[in-house]
DRENGUSE-334646 format. One record per residue (C-alpha): residue number from 1; residue in three letters; x negated, y negated, z. Coordinates in steps of 0.2 Angstrom, whole numbers, m for minus. Example, Ala and Ser with C-alpha at 12.3 -4.5 7.8 and 13.67 -1.06 7.14 Angstrom:
BEGIN
   num   residuo      px      py      pz
     1       Ala     m62      22      39
     2       Ser     m68       5      36
END
This chain:
BEGIN
   num   residuo      px      py      pz
     1       Met    m544    m527     314
     2       Ile    m562    m526     312
     3       Trp    m567    m507     308
     4       Thr    m583    m508     319
     5       Val    m573    m517     335
     6       Glu    m560    m503     332
     7       Ala    m575    m489     332
     8       Trp    m583    m498     346
     9       Arg    m567    m497     357
    10       Gly    m565    m480     352
    11       Val    m584    m475     357
    12       Ala    m581    m486     373
    13       Ala    m566    m476     380
    14       Trp    m577    m459     377
    15       Leu    m589    m466     387
    16       Val    m578    m469     402
    17       Val    m571    m452     400
    18       Trp    m589    m447     401
    19       Ala    m594    m454     415
    20       His    m578    m448     426
    21       Trp    m576    m431     419
    22       Ala    m595    m425     418
    23       Pro    m597    m430     437
    24       Ala    m582    m420     442
    25       Leu    m589    m404     432
    26       Gly    m608    m405     437
    27       Trp    m615    m411     421
    28       Val    m623    m428     425
    29       Arg    m641    m430     424
    30       Pro    m652    m445     427
    31       Gly    m646    m460     417
    32       Glu    m628    m451     410
    33       Thr    m618    m459     426
    34       Tyr    m623    m477     415
    35       Ala    m609    m472     403
    36       Phe    m599    m482     413
    37       Val    m606    m497     402
    38       Gly    m591    m492     392
    39       Val    m579    m505     404
    40       Asp    m592    m518     399
    41       Ile    m591    m517     383
    42       Phe    m572    m515     382
    43       Phe    m575    m534     388
    44       Val    m586    m540     377
    45       Leu    m577    m532     364
    46       Ser    m562    m544     370
    47       Gly    m573    m559     372
    48       Phe    m577    m555     353
    49       Val    m557    m552     348
    50       Phe    m554    m568     354
    51       Gly    m567    m579     348
    52       Pro    m555    m586     336
    53       Ala    m542    m591     348
    54       Leu    m555    m598     360
    55       Phe    m563    m609     347
    56       Arg    m548    m612     337
    57       Gly    m535    m611     349
    58       Ile    m519    m600     354
    59       Gly    m506    m608     345
    60       Ser    m490    m607     353
    61       Leu    m491    m604     372
    62       Gly    m475    m595     375
    63       Ser    m480    m583     361
    64       Tyr    m497    m581     366
    65       Leu    m492    m577     383
    66       Val    m478    m565     377
    67       Arg    m489    m555     365
    68       Arg    m503    m553     379
    69       Ala    m492    m545     390
    70       Leu    m482    m535     379
    71       Arg    m502    m527     373
    72       Ile    m508    m523     391
    73       Tyr    m492    m520     402
    74       Pro    m480    m508     395
    75       Ala    m494    m493     392
    76       Tyr    m502    m497     409
    77       Ala    m484    m496     417
    78       Leu    m480    m481     410
    79       Ala    m498    m474     415
    80       Leu    m496    m480     432
    81       Leu    m479    m469     434
    82       Leu    m488    m454     428
    83       Tyr    m501    m456     442
    84       Val    m488    m461     454
    85       Leu    m480    m443     451
    86       Leu    m496    m435     452
    87       Ala    m501    m442     470
    88       Trp    m481    m437     475
    89       Arg    m485    m421     468
    90       Gln    m502    m418     478
    91       Asp    m493    m424     492
    92       Arg    m501    m441     496
    93       Pro    m495    m456     502
    94       Leu    m489    m468     488
    95       Leu    m500    m484     495
    96       Phe    m503    m498     486
    97       Leu    m489    m498     474
    98       Trp    m483    m514     473
    99       Glu    m500    m521     472
   100       His    m504    m509     457
   101       Val    m486    m515     449
   102       Phe    m492    m532     449
   103       Phe    m509    m534     444
   104       Leu    m516    m537     461
   105       His    m523    m520     465
   106       Val    m542    m525     465
   107       Gln    m542    m530     485
   108       Ser    m553    m516     491
   109       Arg    m563    m500     484
   110       Glu    m550    m488     490
   111       Met    m534    m498     484
   112       Ala    m543    m502     466
   113       Phe    m547    m481     465
   114       Tyr    m531    m474     473
   115       Tyr    m521    m470     457
   116       Asn    m535    m471     443
   117       Pro    m552    m478     443
   118       Ala    m552    m485     428
   119       Phe    m536    m496     434
   120       Trp    m548    m508     443
   121       Ser    m553    m517     427
   122       Leu    m535    m523     419
   123       Pro    m535    m536     431
   124       Ser    m550    m545     423
   125       Glu    m541    m543     406
   126       Val    m526    m551     414
   127       Glu    m537    m566     421
   128       Tyr    m548    m569     406
   129       Tyr    m530    m569     396
   130       Ala    m523    m583     409
   131       Leu    m538    m593     406
   132       Leu    m540    m594     390
   133       Pro    m529    m606     384
   134       Leu    m539    m619     396
   135       Leu    m555    m613     390
   136       Ala    m548    m614     371
   137       Trp    m544    m632     375
   138       Cys    m562    m637     383
   139       Thr    m570    m626     368
   140       Arg    m559    m636     354
   141       Arg    m565    m653     361
   142       Trp    m585    m647     363
   143       Gln    m588    m631     352
   144       Glu    m602    m622     355
   145       His    m609    m634     369
   146       Ala    m593    m628     380
   147       Leu    m599    m609     379
   148       Leu    m614    m614     383
   149       Val    m609    m621     401
   150       Phe    m597    m607     401
   151       Leu    m610    m594     400
   152       Ser    m621    m604     413
   153       Ile    m608    m605     425
   154       Ala    m604    m585     422
   155       Leu    m621    m581     425
   156       Gly    m623    m591     440
   157       Leu    m607    m582     448
   158       Arg    m612    m568     443
   159       Leu    m630    m569     452
   160       Ala    m621    m576     469
   161       Leu    m609    m565     470
   162       Leu    m622    m550     469
   163       Trp    m632    m557     480
   164       Ala    m619    m561     494
   165       Ser    m613    m545     494
   166       Asp    m629    m535     490
   167       Gly    m619    m523     483
   168       Asp    m608    m517     499
   169       Pro    m591    m511     493
   170       Asp    m583    m516     507
   171       Ser    m586    m535     504
   172       Val    m576    m548     499
   173       Trp    m590    m554     487
   174       Phe    m591    m536     480
   175       Ile    m572    m537     477
   176       Trp    m575    m553     468
   177       Ala    m589    m548     458
   178       His    m575    m536     449
   179       His    m561    m549     448
   180       Leu    m566    m564     429
   181       Pro    m578    m573     443
   182       Gly    m590    m557     441
   183       Thr    m586    m552     424
   184       Ala    m583    m566     414
   185       Leu    m601    m566     407
   186       Glu    m597    m551     398
   187       Phe    m581    m559     390
   188       Phe    m593    m573     383
   189       Phe    m606    m563     379
   190       Gly    m592    m557     367
   191       Ala    m586    m574     362
   192       Ala    m604    m580     359
   193       Ala    m605    m565     349
   194       Trp    m591    m569     336
   195       Tyr    m598    m587     333
   196       Leu    m615    m581     329
   197       Ala    m605    m567     317
   198       Gln    m596    m584     308
   199       Arg    m615    m591     303
   200       Thr    m620    m586     285
   201       Asp    m638    m579     291
   202       Cys    m646    m569     277
   203       Ala    m644    m550     276
   204       Arg    m664    m549     285
   205       Val    m659    m561     299
   206       Arg    m644    m551     304
   207       Trp    m653    m534     303
   208       Arg    m667    m540     313
   209       Arg    m655    m545     326
   210       Ala    m645    m529     324
   211       Val    m663    m521     328
   212       Ala    m665    m530     343
   213       Gly    m648    m528     351
   214       Ala    m648    m511     348
   215       Ala    m668    m510     357
   216       Val    m660    m519     373
   217       Gly    m647    m509     375
   218       Ile    m656    m492     374
   219       Ala    m672    m498     385
   220       Thr    m658    m501     398
   221       Val    m652    m483     397
   222       Phe    m670    m479     401
   223       Val    m671    m493     415
   224       Tyr    m655    m486     423
   225       Ala    m663    m468     423
   226       Gly    m677    m472     432
   227       Leu    m668    m484     446
   228       His    m657    m468     447
   229       Ala    m673    m458     448
   230       Leu    m680    m468     461
   231       Gln    m667    m472     471
   232       Gly    m653    m458     471
   233       Asp    m640    m468     466
   234       Ala    m633    m482     457
   235       His    m640    m499     465
   236       Trp    m629    m514     466
   237       His    m646    m521     453
   238       Ser    m637    m511     440
   239       Ser    m625    m522     439
   240       Leu    m637    m536     432
   241       Leu    m644    m524     421
   242       Val    m627    m520     414
   243       Ala    m626    m540     410
   244       Val    m642    m537     399
   245       Thr    m635    m521     391
   246       Ala    m619    m530     386
   247       Ala    m629    m544     380
   248       Gly    m640    m532     369
   249       Phe    m623    m526     365
   250       Ala    m615    m542     359
   251       Trp    m633    m548     348
   252       Phe    m629    m529     339
   253       Leu    m612    m534     336
   254       Ser    m614    m551     330
   255       Ala    m625    m543     317
   256       Thr    m616    m529     310
   257       Cys    m595    m533     314
   258       Asn    m592    m535     296
   259       Trp    m599    m517     291
   260       Gln    m587    m503     287
   261       Pro    m594    m486     281
   262       Glu    m589    m481     263
   263       Thr    m585    m463     268
   264       Arg    m565    m462     271
   265       Trp    m564    m450     285
   266       Leu    m577    m460     294
   267       Arg    m566    m475     291
   268       Leu    m550    m466     296
   269       Ala    m559    m460     312
   270       Gly    m564    m477     318
   271       Trp    m548    m485     314
   272       Trp    m540    m470     325
   273       Ala    m553    m471     337
   274       Gly    m548    m489     341
   275       Arg    m531    m487     341
   276       Leu    m528    m474     353
   277       Ser    m543    m479     366
   278       Tyr    m531    m489     377
   279       Ala    m520    m474     379
   280       Ile    m536    m464     381
   281       Tyr    m542    m476     395
   282       Leu    m528    m473     404
   283       Leu    m524    m457     403
   284       His    m540    m447     404
   285       Met    m539    m446     424
   286       Ala    m524    m438     423
   287       Trp    m531    m425     411
   288       Leu    m546    m421     423
   289       Val    m534    m416     436
   290       Tyr    m528    m402     424
   291       Leu    m545    m398     419
   292       Leu    m553    m395     437
   293       Trp    m536    m384     440
   294       Met    m541    m373     423
   295       Arg    m559    m371     423
   296       Asp    m557    m356     437
   297       Arg    m543    m348     427
   298       Ile    m551    m348     407
   299       Gly    m568    m357     409
   300       Ile    m575    m372     408
   301       Glu    m578    m373     391
   302       Trp    m560    m368     386
   303       Ser    m554    m380     399
   304       Val    m564    m394     392
   305       Ala    m559    m390     373
   306       Thr    m539    m391     380
   307       Ala    m540    m406     391
   308       Thr    m548    m415     377
   309       Leu    m537    m408     363
   310       Gly    m523    m414     378
   311       Leu    m528    m430     381
   312       Val    m530    m437     363
   313       Ala    m512    m429     359
   314       Ser    m504    m437     375
   315       Ala    m515    m454     369
   316       Ala    m506    m452     351
   317       Leu    m489    m450     358
   318       Leu    m492    m465     369
   319       His    m499    m476     356
   320       Trp    m485    m471     342
   321       Gly    m471    m470     352
   322       Trp    m470    m483     366
   323       Glu    m487    m494     364
   324       Glu    m487    m499     346
   325       Pro    m468    m501     343
   326       Ile    m470    m514     358
   327       Arg    m487    m522     351
   328       Gln    m477    m524     334
   329       Trp    m461    m532     342
   330       Ala    m471    m544     350
   331       Arg    m481    m549     334
   332       Arg    m465    m554     328
   333       Gln    m462    m567     342
   334       Arg    m467    m584     338
END
């Protein structure tokens, strides 16, 4: 595991938490809703992590499929059960259940968001895992030329789908933009970041790359805030802006992935932020229900504090008691 990747996974998870909690609490100011870019950061990080597999091969196909399935599905299944129980307690009909069980739930906005809005991104991850063996075969033959082709196709698909949908959430093109055809660009940005990170550039070149990537990412936040102020809500063009942010982040990541802090507590914080990120991503909407229920009883500050502590504790329990044992077992399968 790479410390920088783990730390950024933690940052991405808490960005998504903010994107969902802050509007419900009325805390959002222009530009802060751009925290949803945390999902795209996750996609870039996934592309980076699978860079070695993309360029060097996945090894045994059976072992690869077992590891991928057991990495993402067990924690998701337990979280889905929790949200189904919450829906049942709230007397909501248990709609779209089988679609969620089989990762087929991104067929409409209502279906994707019905139990937990964060669930929408998981089919894209699974689709990338499924396609990776074929992509790896191509890349091993043609190396960086294949990656350039992948990036070009992904960019073309992103533009075509957004143009066809024009941001209409009921459009079939909008739905496909939230599957791998529309999200592949972020995964390939991550793969390109891994490829760049393998080059032996001097420290000055890496520093310039990091500054340029950070500048692009920060600039897009201000651009989004301006668009939000002018239009009153997130315009569909923000999806293109997200792609620019993802490109800047990938550029930054390629230059900084080998950095690790010297302070022990900061190193531990980064490692554990990454390890708990998936569980936090899955569980935070359940704790929002608690937060909203408690804020009129104990005050908003105490409800946020207890919800945050509860989220971290439940994420740790899910990770240590369920996710990590299964992951370790899967890694031993050859």
